[in-house]
N, C-alpha and C positions, 0 to 999 in steps of 0.2 A: 657400607662394606669397603668401598675404596679408601675411605679415611682410616679404617682399621688396618688395612694392608699397608698404607703408607706409614702409619704409626709404628707398626712392627718392623718395617724395613729400616726405619730411622733409629730404632732402639737396638736392633740385633745386627751383628756383623756376621757375614756369611762364613767367615773363617771360624768364628767361635762355634757357630751352629754345627758346621760339617766336622770340625775337630772333635765334637762329641760322639761322632760315629766312627771317624776314620783317623789314622795317624798321618797327619799332613807334614810334608817336608818343604822347606823354603826352596823356591826355584826362581831366582831373580827377584822381581817384584811380586811374583805370584807364589802359589803353593801347588804341590803335586802329591798324589797318592796312588796306591793301587785302586783301581776302580772296583766298588762293591757290587756292580751290576753285571760284570762278567769276569771270567777267569783270566788273569794276566800276570806275568812275572816282572815285567818292566812297567813302571808307572806311566799311565797315559791320561790320567784323571787330573785335570787342572782346575784351579780355583783362583779367581781374581778378586782381590780385596778392593781395588779401585772401582771395578765395574760391578762388583757384588753379583757375580755369576759363575757358573761352573760348566765344564764341558769335558766329556771323555772322548779322546781321539781314537780309542780302540773300538768302542761300541756305538759311538755317535750320540749318546744321551747328553742332555744338557739343560740349563735353565737357571732359576734363581732359588732362594731358600725354600720357597713353597713347593716348587716341583721336586726339589731334592727330598724334602720331608715326605711328600706324597709317595715318592717311589721307594724310599728306604723303609718307610713304615707300613707301606701297602694300604694307604688310606686315600680317600677322596679329598678335594680341596677344602670343604668345610671343616674336616677333621684336622687337616694340616694347619688350617687357620687357627683353630682352637689350641693345638699343641704349641704353636709359636706364640700365640697371644699369652698363654700361661707363662712361657719362658720370658717374654718381653714385659710382663706385668701390665698388659693392655686389657682393659675391660671391654669385651666386645659389646657393642651397642645394639639393643633391640628396640624397634619402634614401639613395641608394646610387650611388657613382660609376660602378659597372659597368652601371647601368641608364640611363646618359646616352642621350639620343635619338640615333637613327641620323644625324639632321641634324647634331648637334653634332660627331660624329665625322668626318663628311665635311668640315665646315667646318675641322676641325683638319688633316685630311689635305691639303686644298687649300692651307692656309696653310704647312704644313711643305714641300709641294712648291714653292711660290713661293720660299720661302727657299733651298731647294736649287738651284733654277734660277738665282737671282740670284748665288749663290756660285760658280756654274759659268762665269760671264761671263769670257771670256778676251780677250786683246789683239786677236785677229783679229775677233771679234765686235763689240767695242767700236769698232775702227777702221771697220768696216762702217757702224755707226750714226752715227759722226761724219761719214762721207762722205755719208750720206743727209740730214745736216743737224741731227742731234740733239746737244745738249750733255750733258754729265755729269749736270747737275742734273735734266734732264728724264728721263734714263735711270733715275736713282735714284728720282724721285718716282713714276714709273709702274711701277717694279719690273720692268723688263725683264730677261730672263735667257736662259739657253741650256741646251738638253737636249743633253747630250753624245752623241757617236756610239757609243752603247753599247746593248746589248739590255736591260740590266737594272739600270743604275746607280741610277735613281730607286726601283725596286722594292726593291733591297737597302737603300737609305737608309731608306725608309719602314718596312720590316720591322724594321730596327734600332731604330726608334723605338716598336715595340710594336704596329704595325697589321698586321692580317691581310690576305692576298691578296684575299679576298672584299670587305673594306671598301675597299681600294685600287681594285679594279675598279669598285665602285659610285661612286667618285669620278671615274671615267672616265680614269684615268691608265694603266691597263695593259690589255692584251688577251690572251685566251687562245687559242692555236692548239694546238700539241702541248703547250706549257707557257706560263705567263704571261710576257710581255715588256712593256717600256715602249711606250706609245702614241707619245710624242714622242721622236724620235731625230735628232740633228744638226739641230736646229731653234732659230731665234731664238724666244724665248717671250714672249708678251704675256699677262700675267695678266688675267682678265676679272673685274670686280668687280661686286657687286650694288649697290643704291642706297645702302647704309649703308657701302660701302667694303670689304666682306669679299670675299676671293677665292673665287669659286665655280666657275671653269673657266679654260681656257687656249686660246690660239690660237698655232699654231706655223708659222713660215715656214721652209721647208727651206733649208739653207745650203750645199748641195752645190757651188754655184758659188764659194763661198769655201773650204769645207773638204771635200775629197773624202771621200765617205761609204763605209763598209763595211757599214752596216746599212739604208740607204735605197735603194730602187730608183731607177734614172734617171728613170723616168716617174712617180715619186711626185708627188702633188699639191703644188702650190707652197705651199698653206696647208691645214692641217687644224685642226679645232676639237675641243674636248671633245664627247663625245656628250651627249645629254639625261640629266640626272641629277636626283636629288631637289632639288638646289640650282639647277641650270642648265636653263633653257628658252630656246632661241634666240628664240622668238617674243616673249619678255618682256624680255630683257636688252638694254640699250642701252650700247655701250662708251663709257666716259667720263662717264656720267651722275652718278656719285658725285662727280666733281670739278666738273661743270658746272652742277648744279642751281642753285646760289646765283646764278650769273651769268645763267642763263636767266631767273630771276625778275627780276633787276635790269633786264635789257635787254628783257624781255617778248618774247624771240625765241630760238628754238633753231635752230642751224645743223646740218643733217643731212648726213653724208657716208657713204661706203661702208666704208672700212677704217680699221685702227688708225693707220697712218702719216698718213693724212688727218686724223686727230684730233690726233696728237702735234705735228706741225710747226706747224699754226695755233695750237694751245694754247700752245706755246713762244713764239710770235710775238705773243701777247697776245689771241688770240680764245678766250676762256674759256667761251663758251656753245655748245660744239661737241660733238656726240655722233655715234656711228656705228651703223649697223645690222649691222656685221660681215659684210656679204656676203649677208644675207638680205633678202627683200622686206619693206617696212615692214608691220607687222601691227597688227591691232585692239588687242592687248594693249599694244604699244609706244606706240600713239597715246594709249591711256587714261593711261598713265603720263606722257607728255609734256603732256597736257591739263591735268594738275594744276599744271603750271608756266607754261604759255603756250599760246595757240592760234595763235601766229604761227610758221610753219615756213619756213626758207630751205633749199632743196635744192641742195647742191653735188655732184650726181651727174654721172656720165657722161651727156651729153645727145646723143650720136649716136643714130641710129635704133634700133639694137639695145639700147643702153643705156637709152634712154628707155622703150622698150616694157617693159623689165624693172621700171621704177620706176612705170609708169602705174598698176598696181594699187593701189600704196601711196598715190599721189596721189588716186585716186578714193576710197579709204578715208578719207583725211584730209579731203577735201571733204565726204563724207557726215557726218563728225563735226563740221563747222563750222569747220575750220581755215582761216586766211588763208594762202595758199601763194605763195611767190615762187621764182624759179629764178635761180641763179647761173651764168653762162656765162663760162668762163675762156678767153681768147684762146689759140689754138693747141691747144685741146682738152686741156690739161694737167690733171692731177689736182691737188687742193689742196696735197698735200705738195710736189710738184715746183714748183708756182707759188710757194709761200712760200719755198722754198729759193733760188729765183732772184730773188724780189722781196720781200725782207724788209720788213715793215711795210705792205705794200700789200693784203694779203688783206681787211682790214677795209673798205677802200674798195670792193673788189669786192662784198662782202656788202651794203654800203649802196646799191650800184647794182643790186641784183637786181630783176628785173621780175616783176610779178604773173603768176600761172600762165596766166591768160586771155591776157594780152599775148604771153606765150611761144607759146601755141597759135596766136594770130593770125599771129605772125611766121612760124612754121613752115608753116602751111597756105597762106599767100599766097605763100610762097617756092616751094612745090610746084606750085601751080596758077596758071594765068593767068586773072584775073577778067574779062578781056575776052571769053572764050569762054563760051558758054552752058552747055555740059556741065561745064566747069571751075567755073563760078559755082555750079552745083548741088551739085558736090562739096564746095566750100568751105562752102556753107550747111548742107548735111547734117552735115558733120563738126563744124563749130563750133556749130551748134545743139544737137547731142547733148551737147556739153560745157557749153554755157550752161544747158541744162535741168538739169544736175546741181547747179548753184549753189543753195545753201539759201536765199539772200537774194532776195526778189522785186526789191528795188532794184538789186542787182547784175545780175540777169537782164535787167531793163529797160534798164540802162545799156549792157550788151554787145550787146543787140539793136539799140539805136540805132547803136552803133559799126559793127556788121556791115551794117546797112542803108545807112549812109553809104558804106562801102567797096565795097559791091556795087551801089549805086544801086537798091536794092529797098526798098519800103515796110515799115516796122515791123510793120504789121498782117499783111502777107503772110508775114513771117518768123515771126510768132507763130502764125499758122495752120499754117505748115509745122512749127514746133516742137511744136505740140499733137498732131501725127500721129506724131511720132517716139516710139519706144519705146526707152528706155535699155536697153542690153544687160543681160540677166540674168546678169552676170558676178559675180566676187568682190565688186565694190564694192557691188552691189545686195544680195547676201547679207549683206554687212557691215552695210548700212543696216538690214535687218530684224533682224539679230543685235544691233546696237547698241541698237535700240529695245527688244528683248526683255531686254537685260542691264541696262537702267536700273533705278534704284531704283523701288520702288512709288511712284506719285505721292503727294505729301503730301496729307493730308486737308485740304480747303479750309476755312478758318475762316469762321464767319459774321461779319457785321458787329458783332454784339454781343460775340462772343468777342474780336475785335480791339480793340474799345473797352475792354472789361473788362481785357484784358492791359495796355493802356497806362495805364489808371487805376491799377491795383495798382502798376505799376512806379513811377509818379510819387509815389504815396503813400509809397513808401520814402524819398523825398527831402523830402517835405512832410507828415510825420505829423500835424501840428496840424490839417490839413484832414480828418482822419478823421471828425470829428463830422458834417460835411456829407455825405461820401461814404458813411457807413454807412447813411444813409437809404435808398439804393437797393440795399443788399446783397442783398435778397430777389430782385432782378431779375438777379443775376449767374448765369453758368453754375455748376453745382454744385461743380466743383473750385476755382473762384475764390472762391466763397462761403466755402469752408473756409478758404482763405488770408486773406480779409477777416476772418473770424471770429477767426483766430489773431492778426491785427493788433490788432483791437479788444479782445480779452480779456487782452492783455498787461498793460494798466493801465487798464481802462475804455475809454472812447472819446475821451479827450483825451490827446494825446501831444505834448507840447512838446519833448521830449527825443529824441535819435536812437533809432531802433528797435534793439533787441538781437537780432541774428540768432540767437544761441544760444537765446534764450528762444522765439523764434517756431519755429525748426526743431525744437525738442523737442516741440512741439505738432502737428507735421505728420508725415504718412507719408513713406516714402522717395521715392515718386514726386513728392509735392508738395514735398519739400525740393529736388529737382532743378529744379522749376519756380521755386522761390523764388530759387535761384541765377541762373536765366535772367532773372527779373524784375530782379534786382539790376544785371545788366549792361545790360538794356533801359532801366533808369532813366537811367544815364549816357549811353547812346546817344540817348535822347529829349531830355534835358534841355538839350542844346545848341541845340535848335530854337525854343523859345518860353518864355514866362512860365509857370512850373510851376503856380502857384496858379490862374491863370485857366483853364489847360488842364484841370486837375482838376475844377473846377467845370463846365466845358463837357462834359467826358466823362461825369460823373455825370448831367447833364441828358440827354445823347444816349442813354445807356444806358436811362434811364427811357423815353424816347420809343421806342427800339428794342423794348423789352419790349412796349409797347402795339401797335406795328406788327405784331409777331409774333402777338400775340393776335388782332388784327383779321383777319390772314391766315388763321389757323386757324378762326376763327368763319365767315369768308366761305366757306371750304371746306365747313364743316358746313351752312351755309345752302343751298349748291348741292345737297348730298346730300339734304337734307330736302325741297327743292323737287322733286327728281327722284322721291323716294318718294311725295310727295303726288300728283303727276301720274300716276304709274303705279298706285298701290294705293289712292289716295283716302284716305290716313291723316289723322288729326286734325292740324290746322294749329297746335296750341298750342305745340309745340316750336319751330316755325318762328317764331312770334310772340315767344317768349322769346329766341331767338337774335337776331332782328332788333333787339329792344329792347336786348339787351346790346351788339350792334354799335354802335348809335346812342350808347349811353352812353360806350363806350370812345372812339368817334370824337370825342365832345365833349371828353373829357379831353385827348386828344391834341392837339386843336385849340387848347385853352387853353395847353397846354405850348408849343406852336409859337409862340403869341403872346408868350410871355415873352421879354424881351430877352436 
């Protein structure tokens, strides 16, 4: 495994890998970008070509190409290894081919099934797709296929390729009654892909209205999907994400629809940041995946009463997660696929005219109730205040309360009082909110001011080693780990360094943990050096670290003085310790005062 990792790192440059996901800009010898893992307007995501690592100075995430792919794709290390191995052309070695993981075999079976379905496309199915508005390029790119009207054609095909019935069943492709038979029969097939573009499941639309079926019942469901498998979880997969993620990042917006055709027609029409829930309610897991790309959601769902109630839970979940949500309303109640077919090139305009979710709520509620009637006014207020209360932003809540007050001719204070008495329903959205909090990473350990100053000092010394002579004077005041790194700096060739620091020399003197910190400091140096004069800042930081050291000392002595005063009053103990502490406090205070007077 180690050999595989090393081969991949030797063949792939981190700049090439990350630029496949983000727009990188040159920043000195390194590159920078807007971080894909948190919202920011100023780039704080730095990538080092020489060190082959990355770090975001906004959210604190960092690592190598493997950690980046794991985080951006939402996969574990083995999946990231496979993704990068494919890109590098590295064949992952297995000690015994027969011991390949179950997951690998299911991937293979799904891929073979997709090829089989594609080969089965016939003129009748292709004509149907053309009539729906799809062209041959889209049909090919999205690998649409056909499951023939047969009980076992796929089963026999896969068995001929060497796969057993148990494995094929685990892939969700066959069902056992009296004997095994194909799950998908006489159906248009939409392969479902994971984030890296691998086939993990299928969705099938019955084609009995086009081709009379001998194997499907007349009342069979219009659509059926693969069951949950080791690869496929309906709550996690978003149809089209593999093709849409780059455009979602570029536009900072995800357009969410309900079905496969509602993805394919707009995508063919140029709306490439579009994905689908494939008929399920929007889930926490799906929102987590989307949030890595954007926090702006445009919902193009069925917005009639029944349709909207079905999506309301997902809307509440998204709001609890901090998404900005807007709604697309298509005239005539058409779904996106039909609208695009009838109005080529117009869907992007509809998306751009989407209205914020609260505006949508206001429009619906004021359409249902007459605000001139007292009882109706109360219903309007109660309904909308319960939605306003869900908004995570106090500014947004205040703005919408003002709007509601104006439209109802009610004071904002009265509405705020009313809202404070409302309890948001303990429904899925609130469960989600609690769950979302519980699933967050452990809060990062908060750094002290001295630790922050120390970090910046070391980072800048990498760029100006000739200032080591002055900086090393305060080395004893640094946090222990940074003291070790400062010592490695200084010991390389004494304390005067006019030449660039050799990373290999320094790294050889550090532990593994501190080597990782050195890589981080290297990127931090380039991130910081754009902001100010490095020489002046190093001197300023050294002075501040010395002051901070004495401030911390004063704080500790003050705490001890209070403790001694308490013991003296309670037990009548000798006051000599208190006198010594007071004298020490005064001496350090004088030293700190003198430092503060220095220009």
